[in-house]
DSSP file (Angstrom, degrees, kcal/mol; ACC not computed):
  #  RESIDUE AA STRUCTURE BP1 BP2  ACC     N-H-->O    O-->H-N    N-H-->O    O-->H-N    TCO  KAPPA ALPHA  PHI   PSI    X-CA   Y-CA   Z-CA
    1    1 A M              0   0    0      0, 0.0     2,-0.2     0, 0.0     0, 0.0   0.000 360.0 360.0 360.0 128.7  135.8   83.3  110.3
    2    2 A K        -     0   0    0      1,-0.1    34,-0.2    34,-0.1    33,-0.1  -0.485 360.0-106.6 -81.9 148.5  137.6   83.6  107.0
    3    3 A S  E     -a   36   0A   0     32,-2.4    34,-2.3    -2,-0.2    35,-0.3  -0.348  14.6-139.2 -66.6 149.3  141.3   83.4  106.8
    4    4 A K  E     +     0   0A   0     32,-0.2    -1,-0.1    33,-0.1    32,-0.1   0.600  65.2 119.1 -89.2 -11.0  143.3   86.6  106.2
    5    5 A L  E     -     0   0A   0      1,-0.1    33,-0.8    88,-0.1     2,-0.6  -0.228  64.8-129.2 -56.6 140.0  145.7   84.8  103.8
    6    6 A R  E     -a   38   0A   0     31,-0.1    87,-3.1    30,-0.1    88,-1.8  -0.841  25.9-160.9 -98.7 120.8  145.7   86.3  100.4
    7    7 A V  E     -ab  39  94A   0     31,-2.7    33,-2.6    -2,-0.6     2,-0.5  -0.811  13.5-157.1-110.1 138.1  145.2   83.8   97.5
    8    8 A A  E     -ab  40  95A   0     86,-2.7    88,-3.2    -2,-0.4     2,-0.8  -0.965  10.7-152.4-107.8 123.5  145.9   84.0   93.9
    9    9 A F  E     -ab  41  96A   0     31,-2.9    33,-2.8    -2,-0.5     2,-0.5  -0.854  18.9-164.8 -95.9 100.7  143.9   81.6   91.8
   10   10 A V  E     +ab  42  97A   0     86,-2.1    88,-1.2    -2,-0.8     2,-0.3  -0.795  22.2 143.2 -97.4 127.4  146.2   80.9   88.7
   11   11 A S        -     0   0    0     31,-1.6    33,-0.5    -2,-0.5    89,-0.1  -0.974  57.0-123.3-152.8 161.0  144.7   79.4   85.6
   12   12 A S  S    S+     0   0    0     86,-0.3     2,-0.3    -2,-0.3    31,-0.1   0.656 101.2  48.0 -80.2 -16.7  144.8   79.5   81.9
   13   13 A E  S    S-     0   0    0     30,-0.1    -2,-0.0     4,-0.0    31,-0.0  -0.849 101.4 -92.4-122.5 157.2  141.1   80.1   81.8
   14   14 A N    >   -     0   0    0     -2,-0.3     3,-1.6     1,-0.2     6,-0.3  -0.566  27.9-158.7 -75.0 116.7  139.0   82.6   83.7
   15   15 A P  T 3  S+     0   0    0      0, 0.0    14,-0.2     0, 0.0    15,-0.2   0.617  89.8  66.0 -70.8  -9.5  137.7   80.8   86.9
   16   16 A L  T 3  S+     0   0    0     13,-0.1     2,-0.6    11,-0.0    -2,-0.1   0.521  81.2  92.8 -89.5  -5.0  134.8   83.3   87.1
   17   17 A D  S X  S-     0   0    0     -3,-1.6     3,-1.1     1,-0.1     9,-0.4  -0.783  72.1-148.6 -85.7 121.8  133.4   81.9   83.8
   18   18 A R  T 3  S+     0   0    0     -2,-0.6    -1,-0.1     1,-0.2     9,-0.1   0.698  94.1  55.0 -59.1 -19.3  130.9   79.1   84.7
   19   19 A K  T >  S+     0   0    0      3,-0.1     3,-1.4     4,-0.1    -1,-0.2   0.643  78.4 113.8 -95.0 -14.9  131.7   77.1   81.7
   20   20 A T  G X >S-     0   0    0     -3,-1.1     3,-2.3     1,-0.3     5,-0.6  -0.325  96.9  -9.3 -64.9 135.2  135.4   76.8   82.2
   21   21 A W  G > 5S-     0   0    0      1,-0.3     3,-1.7     2,-0.2    -1,-0.3   0.859 131.1 -57.7  40.7  49.0  136.6   73.3   82.8
   22   22 A S  G < 5S-     0   0    0     -3,-1.4    -1,-0.3     1,-0.3    -2,-0.2   0.725 100.3 -58.2  53.7  27.4  132.9   72.2   83.1
   23   23 A G  G <>5S+     0   0    0     -3,-2.3     4,-2.2    -6,-0.2    -1,-0.3   0.367 112.1 116.9  91.9  -6.3  132.3   74.7   85.9
   24   24 A T  H <>5S+     0   0    0     -3,-1.7     4,-2.7    -4,-0.3     5,-0.2   0.937  73.7  49.2 -66.4 -48.6  135.0   73.2   88.1
   25   25 A H  H  ><S+     0   0    0     -5,-0.6     4,-3.4     1,-0.2     5,-0.3   0.965 111.7  51.0 -52.5 -53.4  137.2   76.3   88.2
   26   26 A F  H  > S+     0   0    0     -6,-0.5     4,-2.6    -9,-0.4    -2,-0.2   0.921 111.1  46.9 -51.9 -45.2  134.2   78.5   89.1
   27   27 A Q  H  X S+     0   0    0     -4,-2.2     4,-1.9     2,-0.2    -1,-0.2   0.880 112.8  49.5 -71.3 -37.4  133.1   76.2   91.9
   28   28 A I  H  X S+     0   0    0     -4,-2.7     4,-2.5    -5,-0.2    -2,-0.2   0.962 111.5  49.8 -61.9 -47.7  136.7   76.0   93.3
   29   29 A F  H  X S+     0   0    0     -4,-3.4     4,-2.5     1,-0.3    -2,-0.2   0.919 111.1  48.2 -59.7 -43.7  137.0   79.8   93.2
   30   30 A K  H  X S+     0   0    0     -4,-2.6     4,-1.4    -5,-0.3    -1,-0.3   0.852 110.2  52.7 -64.7 -34.4  133.8   80.2   95.0
   31   31 A A  H  X S+     0   0    0     -4,-1.9     4,-0.7     2,-0.2    -1,-0.2   0.898 109.0  49.0 -60.0 -44.4  134.9   77.7   97.6
   32   32 A L  H >X S+     0   0    0     -4,-2.5     4,-1.9     1,-0.2     3,-1.2   0.915 106.7  57.1 -64.5 -42.8  138.2   79.6   98.1
   33   33 A E  H 3< S+     0   0    0     -4,-2.5    -1,-0.2     1,-0.3    -2,-0.2   0.836 102.6  54.9 -61.5 -29.6  136.2   82.9   98.5
   34   34 A R  H 3< S+     0   0    0     -4,-1.4    -1,-0.3     1,-0.2    -2,-0.2   0.749 117.2  35.9 -75.6 -16.7  134.2   81.4  101.3
   35   35 A E  H << S+     0   0    0     -3,-1.2   -32,-2.4    -4,-0.7     2,-0.4   0.576 116.2  50.9-106.7 -11.6  137.4   80.5  103.2
   36   36 A F  E  <  -a    3   0A   0     -4,-1.9   -32,-0.2   -34,-0.2     3,-0.1  -0.971  65.9-141.8-130.8 143.1  139.6   83.4  102.4
   37   37 A E  E    S+     0   0A   0    -34,-2.3     2,-0.5    -2,-0.4   -33,-0.1   0.885  93.5  37.2 -68.6 -34.0  139.1   87.1  102.7
   38   38 A F  E     +a    6   0A   0    -33,-0.8   -31,-2.7   -35,-0.3     2,-0.4  -0.944  62.0 163.4-125.2 116.3  141.0   87.9   99.5
   39   39 A V  E     -a    7   0A   0     -2,-0.5     2,-0.4   -33,-0.2   -31,-0.2  -0.986  13.0-170.8-128.5 124.9  141.0   85.7   96.4
   40   40 A K  E     -a    8   0A   0    -33,-2.6   -31,-2.9    -2,-0.4     2,-0.5  -0.964  18.8-137.3-123.2 130.9  142.2   87.1   93.0
   41   41 A A  E     -a    9   0A   0     -2,-0.4     2,-0.5   -33,-0.2   -31,-0.2  -0.681  22.6-172.2 -79.7 126.7  141.9   85.3   89.6
   42   42 A I  E     +a   10   0A   0    -33,-2.8   -31,-1.6    -2,-0.5     2,-0.3  -0.979  14.4 159.0-126.2 118.2  145.2   85.7   87.7
   43   43 A T        -     0   0    0     -2,-0.5     2,-0.3   -33,-0.2   -31,-0.2  -0.904  17.7-166.8-128.7 156.5  145.1   84.5   84.1
   44   44 A Y        +     0   0    0    -33,-0.5     2,-0.3    -2,-0.3    39,-0.1  -0.822  16.7 155.2-153.6 114.4  147.3   85.3   81.2
   45   45 A N        +     0   0    0     -2,-0.3     2,-0.3    37,-0.1    -2,-0.1  -0.971  15.1 173.2-129.3 147.8  146.8   84.6   77.5
   46   46 A N    >>  -     0   0    0     -2,-0.3     4,-1.0     1,-0.0     3,-0.9  -0.840  49.6 -80.2-144.6-177.2  148.3   86.6   74.6
   47   47 A L  H 3> S+     0   0    0     -2,-0.3     4,-2.3     1,-0.2     5,-0.2   0.768 118.2  67.2 -60.7 -26.4  148.7   86.7   70.9
   48   48 A A  H 3> S+     0   0    0      1,-0.2     4,-3.2     2,-0.2    -1,-0.2   0.897  95.7  55.9 -60.0 -39.9  151.5   84.1   71.0
   49   49 A Y  H <> S+     0   0    0     -3,-0.9     4,-1.8     1,-0.2    -1,-0.2   0.893 108.3  46.9 -62.6 -39.9  149.1   81.5   72.1
   50   50 A K  H  X S+     0   0    0     -4,-1.0     4,-0.8     2,-0.2    -1,-0.2   0.889 112.7  49.3 -68.9 -37.0  146.9   82.1   69.1
   51   51 A I  H >< S+     0   0    0     -4,-2.3     3,-1.6     2,-0.2     4,-0.4   0.953 109.6  51.1 -65.5 -45.5  149.9   82.0   66.7
   52   52 A L  H >< S+     0   0    0     -4,-3.2     3,-1.9     1,-0.3     4,-0.4   0.904 104.4  58.9 -55.0 -40.9  151.1   78.7   68.3
   53   53 A G  H >< S+     0   0    0     -4,-1.8     3,-0.6     1,-0.3    -1,-0.3   0.789 100.4  57.3 -58.9 -27.8  147.6   77.3   67.8
   54   54 A G  T XX S+     0   0    0     -3,-1.6     3,-0.9    -4,-0.8     4,-0.6   0.602  83.3  83.6 -82.9  -9.7  148.1   78.0   64.0
   55   55 A I  H X> S+     0   0    0     -3,-1.9     4,-2.8    -4,-0.4     3,-1.4   0.871  86.1  57.4 -59.4 -39.6  151.2   75.8   63.8
   56   56 A N  H <> S+     0   0    0     -3,-0.6     4,-1.5    -4,-0.4    -1,-0.3   0.710  93.1  65.4 -74.7 -16.7  149.0   72.7   63.4
   57   57 A K  H <4 S+     0   0    0     -3,-0.9    -1,-0.3    -4,-0.2    -2,-0.2   0.787 114.8  32.9 -69.4 -24.6  147.3   74.1   60.3
   58   58 A I  H <X S+     0   0    0     -3,-1.4     4,-1.3    -4,-0.6    -2,-0.2   0.859 122.1  44.2 -94.8 -49.1  150.7   73.8   58.7
   59   59 A T  H  X>S+     0   0    0     -4,-2.8     4,-3.8     1,-0.2     5,-1.0   0.955 106.1  60.0 -64.4 -48.3  152.2   70.7   60.4
   60   60 A L  H  X5S+     0   0    0     -4,-1.5     4,-1.3     1,-0.3    -1,-0.2   0.904 110.1  38.7 -56.9 -50.0  149.1   68.4   60.2
   61   61 A P  H  45S+     0   0    0      0, 0.0    -1,-0.3     0, 0.0    -2,-0.2   0.859 125.2  39.5 -65.4 -30.6  148.8   68.4   56.3
   62   62 A I  H  <5S+     0   0    0     -4,-1.3    -2,-0.2    -3,-0.2    -3,-0.2   0.937 135.6  13.4 -85.4 -46.5  152.5   68.3   55.7
   63   63 A F  H  <5S-     0   0    0     -4,-3.8    -3,-0.2     2,-0.3     3,-0.1   0.527  88.6-128.6-103.5 -11.8  153.7   65.8   58.5
   64   64 A N  S  <<S+     0   0    0     -4,-1.3     2,-0.3    -5,-1.0    -4,-0.2   0.833  75.8 110.6  54.7  35.9  150.5   64.3   59.7
   65   65 A K        -     0   0    0     -6,-0.4    -2,-0.3    -9,-0.1    -1,-0.3  -0.967  58.8-140.1-136.8 154.2  151.6   65.2   63.2
   66   66 A K  B     -e  134   0B   0     67,-2.4    69,-3.0    -2,-0.3     2,-0.5  -0.712   9.1-135.1-110.8 158.8  150.3   67.8   65.6
   67   67 A Y        -     0   0    0     -2,-0.2     2,-1.8    67,-0.2   -11,-0.2  -0.987  17.0-134.0-119.4 128.4  152.2   70.1   68.0
   68   68 A N    >   +     0   0    0     -2,-0.5     3,-0.8     1,-0.2   -15,-0.1  -0.613  34.4 169.5 -83.3  81.1  150.8   70.4   71.5
   69   69 A H  G >   +     0   0    0     -2,-1.8     3,-1.2     1,-0.2    -1,-0.2   0.765  69.5  68.2 -64.3 -30.5  151.0   74.3   71.8
   70   70 A Q  G 3  S+     0   0    0      1,-0.3    -1,-0.2    -3,-0.2    32,-0.1   0.832 112.0  31.2 -63.9 -32.7  149.0   74.3   74.9
   71   71 A H  G <  S+     0   0    0     -3,-0.8    -1,-0.3     4,-0.0     2,-0.3  -0.335  90.6 132.1-119.4  50.5  152.0   72.6   76.7
   72   72 A S    <>  -     0   0    0     -3,-1.2     4,-2.7     1,-0.1     5,-0.2  -0.677  65.6-121.5-103.5 156.2  154.9   74.0   74.8
   73   73 A F  H  > S+     0   0    0     -2,-0.3     4,-2.8     2,-0.2     5,-0.2   0.906 113.3  53.7 -58.9 -41.4  158.1   75.5   76.4
   74   74 A F  H  > S+     0   0    0      1,-0.2     4,-2.4     2,-0.2    -1,-0.2   0.959 110.8  43.5 -58.3 -52.3  157.4   78.8   74.5
   75   75 A R  H  > S+     0   0    0      1,-0.2     4,-3.0    -6,-0.2     5,-0.2   0.910 113.0  52.9 -64.3 -41.0  153.9   79.2   75.9
   76   76 A A  H  X S+     0   0    0     -4,-2.7     4,-2.4     2,-0.2    30,-0.3   0.901 110.7  46.9 -59.0 -42.6  155.0   78.2   79.4
   77   77 A Y  H  X S+     0   0    0     -4,-2.8     4,-1.8    -5,-0.2    -2,-0.2   0.940 114.8  46.0 -63.4 -44.4  157.7   80.8   79.4
   78   78 A I  H  X S+     0   0    0     -4,-2.4     4,-2.2     2,-0.2    -2,-0.2   0.913 114.1  48.6 -59.8 -47.0  155.4   83.5   78.1
   79   79 A Q  H  X S+     0   0    0     -4,-3.0     4,-2.5     1,-0.2     5,-0.3   0.935 110.1  51.2 -60.8 -48.8  152.6   82.5   80.5
   80   80 A S  H  X S+     0   0    0     -4,-2.4     4,-2.2    22,-0.3    -1,-0.2   0.873 109.3  49.9 -63.9 -35.5  155.0   82.5   83.5
   81   81 A K  H  X S+     0   0    0     -4,-1.8     4,-2.5     2,-0.2    -1,-0.2   0.964 113.1  46.7 -64.4 -49.5  156.4   86.0   82.7
   82   82 A G  H  X S+     0   0    0     -4,-2.2     4,-1.6     1,-0.2    -2,-0.2   0.830 114.2  46.4 -64.8 -32.1  152.9   87.4   82.4
   83   83 A I  H  X S+     0   0    0     -4,-2.5     4,-2.8     2,-0.2    -1,-0.2   0.851 108.2  57.5 -72.8 -38.2  151.7   85.8   85.6
   84   84 A Q  H  X S+     0   0    0     -4,-2.2     4,-1.9    -5,-0.3    -2,-0.2   0.931 108.1  47.1 -53.8 -50.2  154.9   87.0   87.4
   85   85 A R  H  X S+     0   0    0     -4,-2.5     4,-0.7     1,-0.2     3,-0.3   0.945 111.8  49.6 -62.0 -43.8  154.0   90.6   86.5
   86   86 A R  H >< S+     0   0    0     -4,-1.6     3,-1.1     1,-0.2    -2,-0.2   0.916 109.4  52.7 -62.0 -41.0  150.4   90.2   87.6
   87   87 A L  H >< S+     0   0    0     -4,-2.8     3,-1.2     1,-0.2     5,-0.3   0.780 100.4  60.9 -70.0 -26.0  151.5   88.7   90.9
   88   88 A K  H 3< S+     0   0    0     -4,-1.9    -1,-0.2    -3,-0.3    -2,-0.2   0.693  97.8  60.5 -66.4 -20.5  153.9   91.6   91.7
   89   89 A K  T << S+     0   0    0     -3,-1.1     2,-0.3    -4,-0.7    -1,-0.2   0.449 105.9  52.8 -86.7   1.1  150.9   93.9   91.7
   90   90 A E  S <  S-     0   0    0     -3,-1.2     2,-1.0    -4,-0.1   -82,-0.0  -0.951  82.0-122.6-130.7 148.0  149.3   92.0   94.5
   91   91 A K        +     0   0    0     -2,-0.3     2,-0.4   -84,-0.0    -3,-0.1  -0.810  44.7 179.3 -88.0 102.4  150.4   91.0   98.0
   92   92 A I        -     0   0    0     -2,-1.0   -85,-0.2    -5,-0.3     3,-0.1  -0.856  27.3-179.6-114.4 139.2  149.8   87.3   97.6
   93   93 A D  S    S+     0   0    0    -87,-3.1     2,-0.4    -2,-0.4   -86,-0.2   0.706  75.3  24.5-104.4 -29.9  150.5   84.6  100.4
   94   94 A I  E     -b    7   0A   0    -88,-1.8   -86,-2.7    17,-0.1     2,-0.6  -0.999  61.5-149.4-138.1 137.5  149.4   81.5   98.4
   95   95 A I  E     -bc   8 113A   0     17,-3.0    19,-3.2    -2,-0.4     2,-0.6  -0.927  12.9-167.6-106.6 125.3  149.1   80.5   94.8
   96   96 A F  E     -bc   9 114A   0    -88,-3.2   -86,-2.1    -2,-0.6     2,-0.6  -0.958   7.9-172.9-106.1 116.8  146.4   78.1   94.0
   97   97 A C  E     -bc  10 115A   0     17,-3.1    19,-2.9    -2,-0.6     2,-0.6  -0.938   7.7-162.2-120.2 121.4  146.7   76.7   90.6
   98   98 A S  E    S- c   0 116A   0    -88,-1.2   -86,-0.3    -2,-0.6    19,-0.2  -0.876  74.1 -28.5-106.5 116.3  144.1   74.4   89.0
   99   99 A A  S    S+     0   0    0     17,-4.4   -87,-0.2    -2,-0.6    -1,-0.2   0.859 100.3 127.4  53.6  40.5  145.1   72.3   86.0
  100  100 A G     >  +     0   0    0     16,-0.3     4,-1.5    -3,-0.2     3,-0.2  -0.363  10.8 144.2-125.1  53.2  147.7   75.0   85.0
  101  101 A S  H >> S+     0   0    0      1,-0.2     4,-2.1     2,-0.2     3,-0.5   0.938  78.7  51.5 -49.7 -51.7  151.0   73.1   84.6
  102  102 A T  H 34 S+     0   0    0      1,-0.2     4,-0.4     2,-0.2   -22,-0.3   0.842 106.7  54.6 -59.7 -32.6  151.9   75.4   81.8
  103  103 A E  H 34 S+     0   0    0     -3,-0.2    -1,-0.2     1,-0.2    -2,-0.2   0.826 120.7  28.0 -70.5 -33.5  151.2   78.5   84.0
  104  104 A I  H X< S+     0   0    0     -4,-1.5     3,-1.0    -3,-0.5    -2,-0.2   0.562  91.9  93.9-108.9 -11.3  153.5   77.5   86.8
  105  105 A A  T 3< S+     0   0    0     -4,-2.1    -1,-0.1     1,-0.3    -2,-0.1   0.844 106.8  19.7 -56.1 -36.3  156.2   75.3   85.1
  106  106 A F  T 3  S+     0   0    0     -4,-0.4    -1,-0.3   -30,-0.3     2,-0.2   0.211  92.3 134.4-118.6  11.1  158.6   78.3   84.7
  107  107 A L    <   -     0   0    0     -3,-1.0     2,-0.8     1,-0.1   -26,-0.1  -0.451  43.3-152.5 -65.1 128.5  157.0   80.6   87.4
  108  108 A E        +     0   0    0    -28,-0.2     2,-0.3    -2,-0.2    -1,-0.1  -0.857  41.4 122.9-109.7 101.3  159.7   82.2   89.5
  109  109 A T        -     0   0    0     -2,-0.8   -25,-0.0     2,-0.1    -2,-0.0  -0.985  58.3-141.7-152.0 155.4  158.3   83.0   92.8
  110  110 A D  S    S+     0   0    0     -2,-0.3    -1,-0.0     2,-0.1     3,-0.0   0.401  72.7 111.1 -94.1  -2.8  158.8   82.4   96.6
  111  111 A I  S    S-     0   0    0      1,-0.1   -17,-0.1   -17,-0.1    -2,-0.1  -0.595  80.1-110.4 -74.2 127.8  155.1   82.3   97.1
  112  112 A P        -     0   0    0      0, 0.0   -17,-3.0     0, 0.0     2,-0.4  -0.362  33.0-144.8 -60.6 136.3  154.0   78.6   98.0
  113  113 A I  E     -c   95   0A   0     39,-0.4    41,-2.5   -19,-0.2    42,-1.8  -0.899  11.4-160.1-108.6 134.0  152.0   76.9   95.2
  114  114 A I  E     -cd  96 155A   0    -19,-3.2   -17,-3.1    -2,-0.4     2,-0.4  -0.967  18.1-159.9-106.0 116.1  149.2   74.6   95.7
  115  115 A Y  E     -c   97   0A   0     40,-2.9     2,-0.4    -2,-0.6   -17,-0.2  -0.864  11.0-177.6-109.2 128.2  148.7   72.5   92.4
  116  116 A L  E     +c   98   0A   0    -19,-2.9   -17,-4.4    -2,-0.4   -16,-0.3  -0.982  11.5 156.6-121.2 136.1  145.5   70.7   91.5
  117  117 A S        -     0   0    0     -2,-0.4     3,-0.1    39,-0.3    -2,-0.0  -0.977  40.8-140.9-152.5 148.9  145.0   68.6   88.5
  118  118 A D  S    S-     0   0    0     -2,-0.3     2,-0.3     1,-0.2    -1,-0.1   0.598  86.8  -7.0 -87.2  -9.7  142.6   65.8   87.6
  119  119 A S  S    S-     0   0    0     -3,-0.0     2,-0.2     5,-0.0    -1,-0.2  -0.970  73.1-100.8-167.7 170.7  145.4   63.9   85.7
  120  120 A S    >>  -     0   0    0     -2,-0.3     4,-1.1    -3,-0.1     3,-0.6  -0.550  35.5-112.1 -94.4 164.5  148.9   64.1   84.5
  121  121 A F  H 3> S+     0   0    0      1,-0.2     4,-2.0     2,-0.2     3,-0.5   0.884 117.6  60.0 -68.3 -33.4  149.8   64.9   80.8
  122  122 A G  H 34 S+     0   0    0      1,-0.3    -1,-0.2     2,-0.2    21,-0.1   0.756 102.7  52.2 -67.6 -22.7  151.2   61.4   80.4
  123  123 A Q  H <4 S+     0   0    0     -3,-0.6    -1,-0.3     1,-0.1    -2,-0.2   0.775 114.7  43.0 -75.1 -28.2  147.7   59.9   81.2
  124  124 A L  H >X S+     0   0    0     -4,-1.1     3,-2.8    -3,-0.5     4,-1.0   0.748  82.1 109.3 -91.2 -22.6  146.2   62.1   78.6
  125  125 A A  T 3< S+     0   0    0     -4,-2.0     7,-0.2     1,-0.3    -5,-0.0  -0.316  97.7   5.8 -56.3 122.1  148.6   61.7   75.8
  126  126 A G  T 34 S+     0   0    0      5,-1.0    -1,-0.3     2,-0.3     6,-0.1   0.238 112.8  90.6  87.6 -13.9  146.9   59.6   73.1
  127  127 A Y  T <4 S+     0   0    0     -3,-2.8     2,-0.2     4,-0.1    -2,-0.2   0.957  83.0  44.9 -78.0 -54.5  143.5   59.6   75.1
  128  128 A Y  S >< S-     0   0    0     -4,-1.0     3,-1.4     1,-0.1     4,-0.5  -0.606  87.7-120.2 -89.8 149.5  141.8   62.7   73.6
  129  129 A D  G >  S+     0   0    0      1,-0.3     3,-1.2    -2,-0.2    -1,-0.1   0.873 114.7  58.3 -59.2 -33.7  141.9   63.3   69.9
  130  130 A V  G 3  S+     0   0    0      1,-0.2    -1,-0.3    -5,-0.0    -5,-0.0   0.719 108.2  46.5 -64.1 -20.4  143.7   66.6   70.5
  131  131 A M  G <  S+     0   0    0     -3,-1.4    -5,-1.0    -7,-0.2     3,-0.4   0.350  95.1  98.0-101.0   5.2  146.5   64.6   72.2
  132  132 A K  S <  S+     0   0    0     -3,-1.2   -66,-0.1    -4,-0.5    -5,-0.0  -0.642  82.9  15.6 -94.3 149.6  146.8   61.9   69.5
  133  133 A N  S    S+     0   0    0     -2,-0.3   -67,-2.4     1,-0.2     2,-0.3   0.912  85.6 161.6  55.5  50.2  149.3   61.8   66.7
  134  134 A V  B     -e   66   0B   0     -3,-0.4   -67,-0.2   -69,-0.2    -1,-0.2  -0.785  48.3 -94.3-102.2 144.0  151.6   64.5   68.3
  135  135 A F     >  -     0   0    0    -69,-3.0     4,-2.0    -2,-0.3     3,-0.5  -0.236  32.5-126.2 -49.1 137.4  155.2   65.1   67.5
  136  136 A P  H  > S+     0   0    0      0, 0.0     4,-1.7     0, 0.0     5,-0.1   0.865 112.5  53.4 -55.5 -38.5  157.6   63.1   69.9
  137  137 A F  H  > S+     0   0    0      1,-0.2     4,-1.8     2,-0.2     5,-0.1   0.835 106.6  52.4 -66.7 -29.1  159.4   66.3   70.7
  138  138 A S  H  > S+     0   0    0     -3,-0.5     4,-2.6     2,-0.2    -1,-0.2   0.885 107.3  51.5 -69.6 -42.0  156.1   67.9   71.6
  139  139 A L  H  X S+     0   0    0     -4,-2.0     4,-1.9     1,-0.2     5,-0.2   0.834 109.3  51.5 -65.5 -28.2  155.2   65.1   73.9
  140  140 A N  H  X S+     0   0    0     -4,-1.7     4,-2.2     2,-0.2    -2,-0.2   0.894 110.1  48.1 -75.4 -36.4  158.6   65.5   75.6
  141  141 A E  H  X S+     0   0    0     -4,-1.8     4,-2.5     2,-0.2    -2,-0.2   0.927 112.5  49.9 -62.0 -44.2  158.0   69.2   76.1
  142  142 A S  H  X S+     0   0    0     -4,-2.6     4,-1.9     1,-0.2    -2,-0.2   0.890 111.9  46.2 -64.4 -41.5  154.5   68.5   77.5
  143  143 A N  H  X S+     0   0    0     -4,-1.9     4,-2.7     2,-0.2    -1,-0.2   0.934 112.5  51.7 -71.6 -42.2  155.8   65.8   80.0
  144  144 A T  H  X S+     0   0    0     -4,-2.2     4,-3.0     1,-0.2     5,-0.2   0.936 107.1  51.9 -57.4 -46.0  158.6   68.1   81.0
  145  145 A I  H  X S+     0   0    0     -4,-2.5     4,-1.9   -74,-0.3    -1,-0.2   0.897 110.0  50.2 -59.8 -40.7  156.3   71.0   81.7
  146  146 A E  H  X S+     0   0    0     -4,-1.9     4,-2.6     2,-0.2    -2,-0.2   0.962 112.2  47.3 -57.1 -51.6  154.2   68.7   83.8
  147  147 A L  H  X S+     0   0    0     -4,-2.7     4,-2.1     1,-0.2    -2,-0.2   0.893 110.7  49.9 -56.8 -46.1  157.2   67.5   85.8
  148  148 A K  H  X S+     0   0    0     -4,-3.0     4,-1.8     2,-0.2    -1,-0.2   0.841 109.9  52.4 -66.0 -34.1  158.5   71.0   86.3
  149  149 A A  H  X S+     0   0    0     -4,-1.9     4,-1.5     2,-0.2     3,-0.5   0.964 109.9  49.1 -62.8 -54.9  154.9   72.1   87.6
  150  150 A L  H  < S+     0   0    0     -4,-2.6    -2,-0.2     1,-0.3    -1,-0.2   0.832 110.3  51.1 -54.9 -38.0  154.9   69.2   90.1
  151  151 A Q  H  < S+     0   0    0     -4,-2.1    -1,-0.3     1,-0.2    -2,-0.2   0.828 108.5  51.8 -69.4 -33.6  158.3   70.2   91.3
  152  152 A K  H  < S+     0   0    0     -4,-1.8   -39,-0.4    -3,-0.5    -2,-0.2   0.781  91.1  95.0 -67.0 -32.3  157.3   73.8   91.8
  153  153 A A     <  -     0   0    0     -4,-1.5   -39,-0.2     1,-0.2     3,-0.1  -0.373  56.5-162.6 -72.8 137.2  154.4   72.9   93.8
  154  154 A K  S    S+     0   0    0    -41,-2.5     2,-0.4     1,-0.3   -40,-0.2   0.863  87.5  18.9 -80.2 -39.2  154.6   72.9   97.6
  155  155 A H  B      d  114   0A   0    -42,-1.8   -40,-2.9     1,-0.1    -1,-0.3  -0.983 360.0 360.0-132.8 142.0  151.4   70.8   97.8
  156  156 A I              0   0    0     -2,-0.4   -39,-0.3   -42,-0.2    -1,-0.1   0.342 360.0 360.0-123.6 360.0  149.7   68.7   95.1
């Protein structure tokens, strides 16, 4: 018998896309659907995200440094406001967030958040090419966003 709790699956990418996060989001979403009567995918990306991505085209040739726009305060704030608007349209009991520290760092809600991630930002900094040679202030933003997401979560 499925639980009557209503779940929002919050992510930066569409969990219904089998290619997202190597299929992990899709499989988690399907597992949640087997356990709960209502599971809603809530994602939010906008033009600001694409503009922030273009910053590296300027900073890399000039300063030989990158800006981690995916974990920036600006993106986290914009994401949280968009997700808050989407959450208000649904009656949600639990938020499940998979690898979405940026999405929940500034989220203002009383709905309990369950946060899942395979690693922290600090573990990834310098490991992947996209995380190498990043401005120190950008590393600080990224680590702060990760910390805020962990503090928002009721369960990790």
